[in-house]
RODO-2510 file (C-alpha; in nm, 4 decimals, decimal comma):
residues 425
     n   res          X          Y          Z
     1     m    -2,9130    -1,0439     1,7202
     2     s    -2,9302    -0,7034     1,5580
     3     l    -3,1333    -0,8524     1,2697
     4     a    -3,4180    -0,9474     1,5032
     5     t    -3,7066    -0,7317     1,6168
     6     p    -3,6770    -0,5641     1,9587
     7     e    -3,9266    -0,8164     2,0987
     8     v    -3,7217    -1,1120     1,9730
     9     e    -3,3976    -0,9509     2,0949
    10     g    -3,5445    -0,9093     2,4418
    11     l    -3,6656    -1,2686     2,4525
    12     l    -3,3315    -1,4063     2,3357
    13     r    -3,1372    -1,2078     2,5933
    14     e    -3,3722    -1,3269     2,8657
    15     l    -3,3337    -1,6901     2,7600
    16     a    -2,9593    -1,6867     2,6873
    17     p    -2,8318    -1,7499     3,0442
    18     q    -3,1047    -2,0061     3,1089
    19     v    -3,0124    -2,2085     2,7999
    20     l    -2,6403    -2,1802     2,8729
    21     g    -2,6939    -2,2993     3,2281
    22     i    -2,8861    -2,6044     3,1073
    23     l    -2,6159    -2,6981     2,8562
    24     i    -2,3389    -2,6671     3,1130
    25     r    -2,5337    -2,8741     3,3639
    26     r    -2,6030    -3,1359     3,0989
    27     h    -2,2669    -3,1498     2,9223
    28     g    -2,0140    -2,9429     3,1169
    29     e    -1,7394    -2,7513     2,9322
    30     f    -1,8321    -2,3858     2,9635
    31     e    -1,6356    -2,2826     2,6547
    32     t    -1,7957    -2,5252     2,4094
    33     s    -2,1431    -2,4796     2,5560
    34     e    -2,1205    -2,1005     2,5395
    35     d    -2,0100    -2,1103     2,1747
    36     a    -2,3014    -2,3393     2,0919
    37     v    -2,5529    -2,1116     2,2654
    38     q    -2,4235    -1,8087     2,0753
    39     e    -2,4757    -1,9888     1,7452
    40     a    -2,8266    -2,0911     1,8504
    41     l    -2,9066    -1,7298     1,9394
    42     l    -2,7829    -1,6131     1,6009
    43     a    -2,9926    -1,8792     1,4243
    44     a    -3,2998    -1,7684     1,6195
    45     a    -3,2343    -1,4025     1,5399
    46     l    -3,2311    -1,4890     1,1712
    47     q    -3,5227    -1,7339     1,1636
    48     w    -3,7768    -1,6192     1,4190
    49     p    -3,8579    -1,2773     1,2647
    50     a    -3,9436    -1,4503     0,9351
    51     e    -4,0920    -1,7799     1,0562
    52     g    -4,2388    -1,6726     1,3890
    53     v    -4,1344    -1,7440     1,7452
    54     p    -4,1774    -2,1156     1,8212
    55     a    -4,4309    -2,2301     2,0786
    56     n    -4,1474    -2,3329     2,3105
    57     p    -3,8650    -2,0862     2,2370
    58     k    -3,6482    -2,2064     2,5239
    59     g    -3,6791    -2,5682     2,4103
    60     w    -3,5982    -2,4635     2,0533
    61     l    -3,2793    -2,2912     2,1654
    62     i    -3,1784    -2,5869     2,3834
    63     t    -3,2261    -2,8284     2,0927
    64     v    -3,0335    -2,6175     1,8421
    65     a    -2,7548    -2,5385     2,0881
    66     s    -2,7253    -2,9037     2,1920
    67     r    -2,6948    -3,0123     1,8289
    68     r    -2,4353    -2,7479     1,7611
    69     r    -2,2437    -2,8439     2,0733
    70     l    -2,2395    -3,2070     1,9593
    71     e    -2,1055    -3,0942     1,6207
    72     l    -1,8313    -2,8954     1,7911
    73     w    -1,7523    -3,1887     2,0177
    74     r    -1,7278    -3,4290     1,7248
    75     s    -1,5087    -3,1860     1,5326
    76     e    -1,2714    -3,1622     1,8258
    77     v    -1,2625    -3,5398     1,8606
    78     a    -1,1823    -3,5787     1,4909
    79     r    -0,9140    -3,3144     1,5079
    80     r    -0,7416    -3,4920     1,7908
    81     r    -0,7837    -3,8300     1,6212
    82     r    -0,9356    -3,9803     1,9293
    83     e    -1,2277    -4,1679     1,7764
    84     q    -1,1945    -4,4669     2,0039
    85     a    -1,1775    -4,2566     2,3175
    86     a    -1,4648    -4,0496     2,1880
    87     a    -1,6789    -4,3596     2,1508
    88     r    -1,6278    -4,4336     2,5184
    89     l    -1,6923    -4,0719     2,6142
    90     a    -1,9933    -4,0124     2,3924
    91     p    -2,2351    -3,7715     2,5567
    92     p    -2,5322    -3,9297     2,7297
    93     a    -2,8855    -3,8982     2,6013
    94     p    -3,0342    -3,5575     2,6773
    95     e    -3,1899    -3,5266     3,0197
    96     p    -3,5000    -3,3202     3,0919
    97     a    -3,4096    -2,9536     3,1356
    98     p    -3,3945    -2,8723     3,5075
    99     a    -3,6452    -2,6198     3,6347
   100     v    -3,3764    -2,3819     3,7607
   101     d    -3,2592    -2,0393     3,6517
   102     d    -2,8800    -2,0244     3,6477
   103     t    -2,8460    -1,6496     3,5817
   104     l    -2,7000    -1,5735     3,9247
   105     t    -2,4575    -1,8671     3,9099
   106     l    -2,3441    -1,7613     3,5628
   107     l    -2,2823    -1,4095     3,6926
   108     f    -2,0629    -1,5569     3,9655
   109     l    -1,8767    -1,7634     3,7057
   110     c    -1,8217    -1,4698     3,4689
   111     c    -1,6877    -1,2616     3,7594
   112     h    -1,4360    -1,5277     3,8597
   113     p    -1,1407    -1,3673     4,0448
   114     a    -0,8970    -1,5216     3,7947
   115     l    -1,0301    -1,2858     3,5254
   116     t    -0,9356    -0,9230     3,4645
   117     p    -1,2125    -0,6624     3,4989
   118     a    -1,2149    -0,6113     3,1195
   119     s    -1,2599    -0,9844     3,0660
   120     q    -1,5305    -1,0020     3,3332
   121     v    -1,7261    -0,7276     3,1578
   122     a    -1,6941    -0,8869     2,8132
   123     l    -1,7808    -1,2366     2,9330
   124     t    -2,0773    -1,1124     3,1378
   125     l    -2,2204    -0,9255     2,8389
   126     r    -2,1832    -1,2326     2,6212
   127     a    -2,2713    -1,5268     2,8473
   128     v    -2,5344    -1,3590     3,0663
   129     g    -2,6417    -1,0685     2,8472
   130     g    -2,6601    -1,2747     2,5296
   131     l    -2,4750    -1,0137     2,3216
   132     r    -2,2656    -1,1317     2,0307
   133     t    -1,8998    -1,0380     2,0023
   134     a    -1,9675    -0,7718     1,7392
   135     e    -2,2349    -0,6092     1,9581
   136     i    -2,0008    -0,6003     2,2574
   137     a    -1,7260    -0,4476     2,0434
   138     r    -1,9588    -0,1728     1,9236
   139     a    -2,0838    -0,1073     2,2765
   140     l    -1,7338    -0,0854     2,4237
   141     l    -1,5858     0,0951     2,1212
   142     v    -1,3025    -0,1540     2,0876
   143     p    -1,2121    -0,3695     1,7861
   144     e    -1,4053    -0,6935     1,7509
   145     p    -1,0848    -0,9039     1,7556
   146     t    -0,9970    -0,7465     2,0919
   147     v    -1,3308    -0,8493     2,2405
   148     a    -1,2983    -1,1968     2,0906
   149     q    -0,9540    -1,2298     2,2444
   150     r    -1,0782    -1,1174     2,5861
   151     i    -1,3615    -1,3678     2,5786
   152     s    -1,1363    -1,6473     2,4564
   153     r    -0,8792    -1,5807     2,7282
   154     a    -1,1536    -1,5602     2,9903
   155     k    -1,2838    -1,9033     2,8913
   156     q    -0,9325    -2,0454     2,8970
   157     r    -0,8712    -1,9063     3,2451
   158     i    -1,1986    -2,0454     3,3719
   159     r    -1,1066    -2,3843     3,2318
   160     a    -0,7501    -2,3670     3,3657
   161     s    -0,8691    -2,2619     3,7103
   162     g    -1,1000    -2,5634     3,7270
   163     a    -1,3865    -2,3301     3,8068
   164     d    -1,5922    -2,6094     3,9564
   165     f    -1,8419    -2,4685     4,2020
   166     g    -1,9484    -2,8171     4,3132
   167     d    -1,8487    -3,0036     4,6237
   168     a    -1,5443    -3,2283     4,6311
   169     g    -1,6083    -3,5604     4,4653
   170     e    -1,8628    -3,4277     4,2128
   171     p    -1,7843    -3,4855     3,8446
   172     k    -1,5743    -3,2032     3,7068
   173     r    -1,8062    -3,1618     3,4125
   174     h    -2,0662    -3,0116     3,6452
   175     l    -1,9251    -2,6616     3,6253
   176     l    -2,2371    -2,4739     3,7200
   177     r    -2,2641    -2,4657     4,0962
   178     m    -2,2831    -2,1758     4,3341
   179     p    -1,9486    -2,0954     4,4965
   180     p    -1,9048    -2,2086     4,8571
   181     p    -2,0872    -1,9872     5,1088
   182     a    -1,7612    -1,8407     5,2390
   183     e    -1,6736    -1,7105     4,8899
   184     r    -2,0124    -1,5704     4,7967
   185     p    -1,9937    -1,2239     4,9585
   186     q    -1,6660    -1,1438     4,7817
   187     r    -1,7889    -1,2873     4,4527
   188     l    -2,1196    -1,0998     4,4795
   189     a    -1,9256    -0,7777     4,5370
   190     a    -1,7408    -0,8462     4,2106
   191     v    -2,0719    -0,9071     4,0304
   192     r    -2,2108    -0,5749     4,1518
   193     q    -1,8901    -0,3972     4,0532
   194     v    -1,8953    -0,5443     3,7012
   195     l    -2,2571    -0,4422     3,6491
   196     y    -2,1726    -0,0916     3,7737
   197     l    -1,8742    -0,0742     3,5367
   198     i    -2,0996    -0,1682     3,2462
   199     f    -2,3518     0,0978     3,3458
   200     n    -2,0927     0,3715     3,3936
   201     e    -1,9281     0,3042     3,0583
   202     g    -2,2695     0,3384     2,8977
   203     y    -2,3760     0,6481     3,0895
   204     t    -2,0561     0,8483     3,0410
   205     a    -1,8413     0,6862     2,7767
   206     s    -1,4739     0,7076     2,8665
   207     s    -1,3805     0,7862     2,5061
   208     g    -1,5333     0,8455     2,1662
   209     s    -1,7761     1,0850     2,0037
   210     s    -2,0907     0,9934     2,1991
   211     l    -2,1604     1,0688     2,5617
   212     h    -2,4000     0,7747     2,6036
   213     r    -2,4048     0,4116     2,4965
   214     v    -2,7652     0,3243     2,5662
   215     e    -2,7174    -0,0430     2,4855
   216     l    -2,4775    -0,0705     2,7809
   217     t    -2,6871     0,1212     3,0344
   218     g    -2,9958    -0,0721     2,9297
   219     e    -2,8176    -0,4051     2,9600
   220     a    -2,6723    -0,3163     3,3005
   221     i    -3,0168    -0,2217     3,4332
   222     r    -3,1730    -0,5380     3,2884
   223     l    -2,9110    -0,7658     3,4445
   224     t    -2,9285    -0,5835     3,7781
   225     r    -3,3057    -0,6299     3,7794
   226     q    -3,2485    -1,0024     3,7337
   227     l    -2,9975    -1,0008     4,0170
   228     r    -3,2456    -0,8135     4,2367
   229     d    -3,5157    -1,0724     4,1572
   230     r    -3,2848    -1,3521     4,2719
   231     l    -3,1485    -1,1706     4,5784
   232     p    -3,4423    -0,9600     4,7022
   233     g    -3,2934    -0,9317     5,0500
   234     d    -2,9581    -0,7878     4,9434
   235     g    -2,9614    -0,4169     5,0228
   236     e    -2,6632    -0,3338     4,8044
   237     v    -2,8159    -0,4998     4,4973
   238     a    -3,1290    -0,2932     4,5576
   239     g    -2,9125     0,0154     4,6075
   240     l    -2,7277    -0,0509     4,2826
   241     l    -3,0517    -0,0857     4,0874
   242     a    -3,1900     0,2325     4,2442
   243     l    -2,8675     0,4175     4,1633
   244     m    -2,8851     0,3101     3,7989
   245     l    -3,2508     0,4093     3,7657
   246     l    -3,2082     0,7473     3,9329
   247     t    -2,8984     0,8274     3,7287
   248     d    -3,0261     0,7043     3,3929
   249     a    -3,3469     0,9037     3,4458
   250     r    -3,1494     1,2202     3,3619
   251     r    -3,0147     1,0877     3,0333
   252     p    -3,2771     1,2563     2,8076
   253     a    -3,1639     1,5987     2,9304
   254     r    -2,7857     1,5410     2,9391
   255     t    -2,7217     1,6330     2,5768
   256     r    -2,8424     1,8922     2,3294
   257     p    -2,9705     1,7940     1,9836
   258     d    -2,6158     1,8288     1,8479
   259     g    -2,4821     1,5895     2,1146
   260     a    -2,3267     1,8613     2,3315
   261     l    -2,3128     1,7898     2,7047
   262     v    -2,5509     1,9738     2,9385
   263     p    -2,4308     1,9902     3,3021
   264     l    -2,6692     1,8856     3,5785
   265     a    -2,7425     2,2391     3,6980
   266     e    -2,8512     2,3482     3,3471
   267     q    -3,0628     2,0473     3,2500
   268     d    -3,4321     2,0748     3,1675
   269     r    -3,5677     1,8667     3,4536
   270     g    -3,9002     1,8327     3,2796
   271     r    -3,7262     1,5937     3,0410
   272     w    -3,6105     1,3611     3,3180
   273     d    -3,7790     1,0200     3,3300
   274     a    -4,0336     1,0646     3,6093
   275     r    -4,1254     0,6948     3,6148
   276     a    -3,7643     0,5858     3,6666
   277     i    -3,7194     0,8486     3,9387
   278     a    -4,0312     0,7303     4,1199
   279     e    -3,9213     0,3662     4,1031
   280     g    -3,5658     0,4420     4,2110
   281     t    -3,6735     0,6712     4,4960
   282     a    -3,9226     0,4174     4,6326
   283     l    -3,6668     0,1402     4,6080
   284     i    -3,3915     0,3252     4,7923
   285     a    -3,6315     0,4531     5,0594
   286     e    -3,7469     0,0982     5,1315
   287     t    -3,3930    -0,0410     5,1263
   288     l    -3,2430     0,2198     5,3589
   289     a    -3,5176     0,1425     5,6095
   290     t    -3,4736    -0,2339     5,6038
   291     a    -3,1138    -0,3262     5,5118
   292     p    -2,7671    -0,2470     5,6473
   293     i    -2,6362     0,0692     5,4793
   294     g    -2,3825     0,0198     5,2015
   295     p    -2,1996     0,2337     4,9440
   296     y    -2,4415     0,1754     4,6559
   297     q    -2,7349     0,2712     4,8765
   298     l    -2,5629     0,5947     4,9777
   299     q    -2,4847     0,6810     4,6159
   300     a    -2,8467     0,6102     4,5259
   301     a    -2,9618     0,8351     4,8105
   302     i    -2,7409     1,1164     4,6767
   303     a    -2,8879     1,0666     4,3292
   304     a    -3,2386     1,0749     4,4780
   305     v    -3,1742     1,4106     4,6480
   306     h    -3,0642     1,5560     4,3123
   307     d    -3,3623     1,4082     4,1275
   308     e    -3,6180     1,5273     4,3815
   309     a    -3,5139     1,8939     4,3445
   310     a    -3,7514     2,0729     4,1083
   311     r    -3,4781     2,3293     4,0300
   312     a    -3,1027     2,3156     4,0664
   313     e    -3,1144     2,5893     4,3314
   314     d    -3,3568     2,3767     4,5360
   315     t    -3,1023     2,0967     4,5812
   316     d    -3,0487     2,0053     4,9456
   317     w    -2,6695     2,0220     4,9424
   318     r    -2,6419     1,9869     5,3196
   319     q    -2,8095     1,6477     5,2991
   320     i    -2,5839     1,5519     5,0089
   321     l    -2,2762     1,6557     5,2078
   322     t    -2,3892     1,4403     5,5001
   323     l    -2,4365     1,1425     5,2682
   324     y    -2,0914     1,1969     5,1169
   325     e    -1,9382     1,2054     5,4636
   326     l    -2,0915     0,8633     5,5310
   327     l    -1,9817     0,7369     5,1898
   328     r    -1,6234     0,8488     5,2486
   329     t    -1,6240     0,6456     5,5686
   330     l    -1,7730     0,3296     5,4141
   331     a    -1,6085     0,3351     5,0720
   332     p    -1,3395     0,6014     5,0287
   333     g    -1,2193     0,6547     4,6758
   334     p    -1,1014     0,9265     4,4363
   335     m    -1,4387     0,9886     4,2677
   336     v    -1,6132     0,9918     4,6049
   337     t    -1,3625     1,2511     4,7196
   338     l    -1,4355     1,4753     4,4217
   339     g    -1,8087     1,4526     4,4861
   340     w    -1,7487     1,5407     4,8506
   341     v    -1,5361     1,8407     4,7491
   342     v    -1,8181     1,9764     4,5326
   343     a    -2,0679     1,9260     4,8160
   344     v    -1,8368     2,1112     5,0575
   345     a    -1,8131     2,3995     4,8112
   346     m    -2,1896     2,4180     4,7662
   347     v    -2,2469     2,4270     5,1434
   348     h    -1,9472     2,6237     5,2706
   349     g    -1,8411     2,8221     4,9644
   350     p    -1,6014     2,7714     4,6703
   351     h    -1,2862     2,8633     4,8643
   352     a    -1,3563     2,5864     5,1166
   353     g    -1,3971     2,3478     4,8247
   354     l    -1,0707     2,4633     4,6658
   355     d    -0,8861     2,4030     4,9920
   356     r    -1,0223     2,0473     5,0113
   357     l    -0,9441     1,9905     4,6433
   358     a    -0,5820     2,0964     4,6876
   359     a    -0,5402     1,8288     4,9538
   360     a    -0,7294     1,5661     4,7544
   361     a    -0,5251     1,6279     4,4384
   362     a    -0,2196     1,4915     4,6183
   363     d    -0,3726     1,1443     4,5883
   364     p    -0,1780     0,9583     4,3158
   365     a    -0,5069     0,8101     4,1907
   366     l    -0,6200     1,1613     4,0937
   367     a    -0,2916     1,2826     3,9490
   368     g    -0,3487     1,4147     3,5982
   369     h    -0,7183     1,3229     3,5975
   370     h    -0,9241     1,5627     3,3905
   371     r    -1,2079     1,5633     3,6450
   372     v    -0,9796     1,7259     3,9031
   373     d    -0,9074     2,0072     3,6588
   374     a    -1,2770     2,0370     3,5698
   375     v    -1,3838     2,0592     3,9354
   376     r    -1,1087     2,3128     4,0068
   377     a    -1,2211     2,5209     3,7075
   378     h    -1,5830     2,5151     3,8264
   379     l    -1,4894     2,6225     4,1781
   380     l    -1,2565     2,8966     4,0535
   381     d    -1,5398     3,0214     3,8343
   382     l    -1,7738     3,0300     4,1359
   383     a    -1,5048     3,2124     4,3348
   384     g    -1,4779     3,4793     4,0641
   385     d    -1,1239     3,3894     3,9474
   386     h    -1,2251     3,3568     3,5829
   387     r    -0,8756     3,3801     3,4363
   388     a    -0,7564     3,0801     3,6367
   389     a    -1,0819     2,8980     3,5611
   390     v    -1,0210     2,9344     3,1863
   391     d    -0,6780     2,7739     3,2186
   392     q    -0,8181     2,4823     3,4183
   393     y    -1,1089     2,4254     3,1785
   394     r    -0,8660     2,4105     2,8885
   395     l    -0,6340     2,1760     3,0761
   396     a    -0,9279     1,9455     3,1528
   397     a    -1,0349     1,9569     2,7880
   398     r    -0,6894     1,8460     2,6730
   399     r    -0,6862     1,5545     2,9158
   400     t    -1,0276     1,3995     2,8556
   401     l    -1,0762     1,1339     2,5865
   402     s    -1,4506     1,1996     2,5607
   403     l    -1,5312     1,4350     2,2721
   404     p    -1,8601     1,5633     2,4231
   405     e    -1,6819     1,6430     2,7497
   406     r    -1,3958     1,8088     2,5612
   407     h    -1,6321     2,0264     2,3620
   408     y    -1,8214     2,1299     2,6749
   409     l    -1,5026     2,2180     2,8653
   410     e    -1,3668     2,4154     2,5688
   411     s    -1,6967     2,6017     2,5352
   412     r    -1,6891     2,6962     2,9037
   413     a    -1,3330     2,8249     2,8641
   414     d    -1,4283     3,0259     2,5537
   415     e    -1,7353     3,1673     2,7258
   416     l    -1,5312     3,2872     3,0247
   417     a    -1,2469     3,4156     2,8085
   418     g    -1,4805     3,6412     2,6115
   419     p    -1,4681     3,7390     2,2443
   420     a    -1,1089     3,8635     2,2611
   421     g    -0,9884     3,5334     2,4060
   422     q    -0,8903     3,6987     2,7318
   423     s    -1,0386     3,6180     3,0706
   424     p    -1,2247     3,9032     3,2350
   425     t    -1,0423     4,0554     3,5271
***
């Protein structure tokens, strides 16, 4: 879809899950239907900019995808030399498209527990986000064949698992049904986690030369908005959307013109996206007042406290520490622990933070992680032990796979070491 205008791209990505849902409901077979929809999207991306968007773009895509699916079906029948069986199994005449939006159900399907997290991310971006394999590969910085293999294996696992969300006795071709009520909370948690993974990989790329991958953060926010529209009463979905908005609002100030990373305390807050901050703050304030508190809401509240401070020194670290204490109770984890350590240091002093960090570093999940070294370096710097801070900054730089992070950590080490390369005493 990269050949299309931004307006056409946006329309195609909005329509992609709707068209896919209709094809699956009409014909079944997720794999074949999804391939057909992708080809219809590509055809639209090539034709619509030159010929104009049709009066009924959704109907156009359904027609083209249905024709392509029939071609794929016939090709498979011919390959298997099952013409007689195919005659008996010929697809029925097209039915009117149901007036239902299957985006949420498709998200549940793409986050099937039989799939690995990497496959869930790839399949979600393709089936629900409408991205082509090449676009996903560029966004994730992995080879296109790797993405194609992940998607192919994901489809095979869905087929092998008989991912039929319908009730017993329904035809197996009707793949697209909501999971049973007992399974929905767990599956929804997986959907939220996948969307958060997509956002995080876009906001701070785990490897490569760029800190941001805007196409991923933008897609994660778009899909989470859709999820919020379909589940307006879910506090954690609202919290996730608020967290994304409040975090992404800082993106314009996170890098210098040369791509170098700018830490939060040094960012020009005038460059933050005020509209996104206002939307995210209002959303999390409303959600905290009306829904049971969850981890995404607490993370969004922490982000809101940062964003509401006009200057770094105005940050209400005591409130942030309180929120981290709650978060550690609800959803303990290594990154939560590191955030809590920093909050402890900002409230009670760097030595208190170093003591907590020493205990936290014993967690196997944090062993060898560059963020532990980076936090330790920062706290040592605040404590005045610049020589030790230099060593930790350089250790963190060696361990990270992100070039912008590496350059920032090396620059901090060089700055502390001074022109002679020796740390001040």
